[in-house]
N, C-alpha and C positions, 0 to 999 in steps of 0.2 A: 452519457450512455452510449454503449456500442450496440447499434440496432441490427437485427436480422428481421427481414420482412418476407412474409409468404402470402400470396394471393392478391398482389397489386393489380392483377388483370381484372379483378372483380369490380373494383372502383372505377377503373377505366371503362368497363363495359356499361356501367350506369351512365357515364358521361357520353359515350358513343351512342347510346339509345336516345339521347336528347333530353334526358331528365336530370334531376339533381339527386343527391344522396341524403338519406336520413340516417345518420350515424347512431348506432346503438351499442352500448357497452355497460358493464357492471360498475356501480358506484365506487367500489373499492379501488378501481384503476384510474381514478380521476387525475392524480398527479402525473403519471407518465403519459396519459392520453392528452392532457392539456399541453404538455411539452411537445409531444410528437406532432400534433396537428396545429401548432401555433401559427399565427399570421396567415391563415387561409380564409379569414372572414366568415367563419362558421357561426351560426346563431345557436346558442345553447339555452335549454330551458333550466332556469334556476328557481328555487322556491321563493315564496314571498316572506319567509321568516328571516330572522337575523343572520342565520348561517348562509342563507341564500344571498343576502345583501353583501356579506363578506366575500363569498365566492364570485358574485357578479363583479365586484370591484377588482378582484385579483385577476380574473380571466380577461378582463378588458385590456390589461397590460400586455397580454399575449395575443391580442388581435381578434378577440371574440366579441360578438354581439350577444345580447341576452333577451330572452322572453321570460318575464317573471310569472311564475305559476307552477303548480304541481298537481299530482293526482288528487290531493286533498283540498287545494285552494287555488282558484284562479286558473285552473288548467285549460278550460275551453278558450279563454281569452288569449292565453299563451299559445295554444295550438293555432288560433287564427293568425296571430302575428308570425308564427313559423311558416304557415301556409303562404303568406305574402312574401316571406323571405325566399322560399323555394320558387315561387312564381317569378321573382325578380332575378333568379339565376344564382342564388346562394344556397349552400348546404346548411343543414341543421343537425343538432345532436341531442341525444337523451342519455342520461345515466338511468337506464331503464328499470332499475330496482330502487331508485331514489324517490323522494328525498330521505325517507326513514325506513325503507325496507317493506316487507321482509327481504333479507339478503338473498340474492340470486333468484328472485321471482320477478319475471318480466311483467311490466304493466302494459296496458293496451294502447297508450298514446301514439307510439310510432305507427301502429297498424291503422288507426283512425286517420292519421295524417297522410299516410300512403294512399288510403282509399280516396281521400279528398283531393289529393294533388297529382297522383300518378308517379310520384317519386319512388325510387328504390330504397328499401330498407337495407342498410349496409351494416352488418354485424361484424364486430372485431373484438379481439381480446389481446391484452398486453400482459406478458409474464416477465417478471424480473428475476434474474439469477440471485442478486444480492439486494436485500431490501429490509426495511423496518416495517413491521406490520402492527398497526395500532390496535388497541383492545376496545374499539368502538363497534357499533352495530354492523358496519360494512367491512371491518378489518382493513381499513385504508392502508394501501401500500405506498411507502415512500422509498424511492430508489436510492441506494447508496452510490456514492460517486464512482464512476467508471464501471458500473455494473453492466452486464450484458442484458439486453432486452429483446424479447421476441414478440412480434406482432403478427397475429394470424387474422386473415380477412376472408370472409365467406362470400359466396355468390349472393347476389341481391334477391330480396323477396319483393315481389310486386303484388299489389292488391287491386282487384277490379273496383272501379267506381260504382259498380252495381252489387258489390259484396253484401250479403245479408248477415244476420247475427251469427249464423252457423259458420260461414266462411271467415268472418272476422275472428271468431274464436279459434278456428283452425290455423289461421295465419299467425295469431298470437302464440299458439302452441308450437308452431314451426320456428318462430323467432326464439322462443325459450329453448327449444331443442338445439338449435344452431349455436346459441350462446353457451349452452352447457358443453357441447362437443368441442367448441373452440377452447374453452377454459381447460377442459380435461387434456386435450392434445398439447396445449401450451405448457401446462404444469408437468406433464409427462416428459416433455422435451428435455428438461434439466435433469431428470432422473436417468435418462438414457445416456447422457454424456458426462454424468458425474463420475 
């Protein structure tokens, strides 16, 4: 892939603040994201079902660690493992609308983890110029060889460790809005240069 990256300073800002990053992105971008962030020792939440087992085995090849759980099963145990990873100086990641959707609807896990650890939620989106899009629930995108790829990165979201339900809901809505904006901007990028 031929990469173009915008917003690198936002991830650097998280590290300069003395915290770690909670990477959040849409499930459909799992293939290019796995390749882009490989060998950085990031812990990823994967579901406890058979699909999650397959994903866990594959991503370990690319240098990722896993916390097994999801919004529907084992999520709190996985969040605890991810909190430990953050405290030990490693980043973590969520496909925030996974493992089964609904597509493009952010779940609350990253916000709860940010509240517990003080880590910055780091939203990003990868858009591929040439790809195969599967006809599954998340429209998984598989890059074609030598495609151009654009990754857009947003400023971090921080959550107070005193955040109440209202603030947690507001931060989740903020994360949703940022992911939506990144996706729209990235997809429009290819239309402008077509």
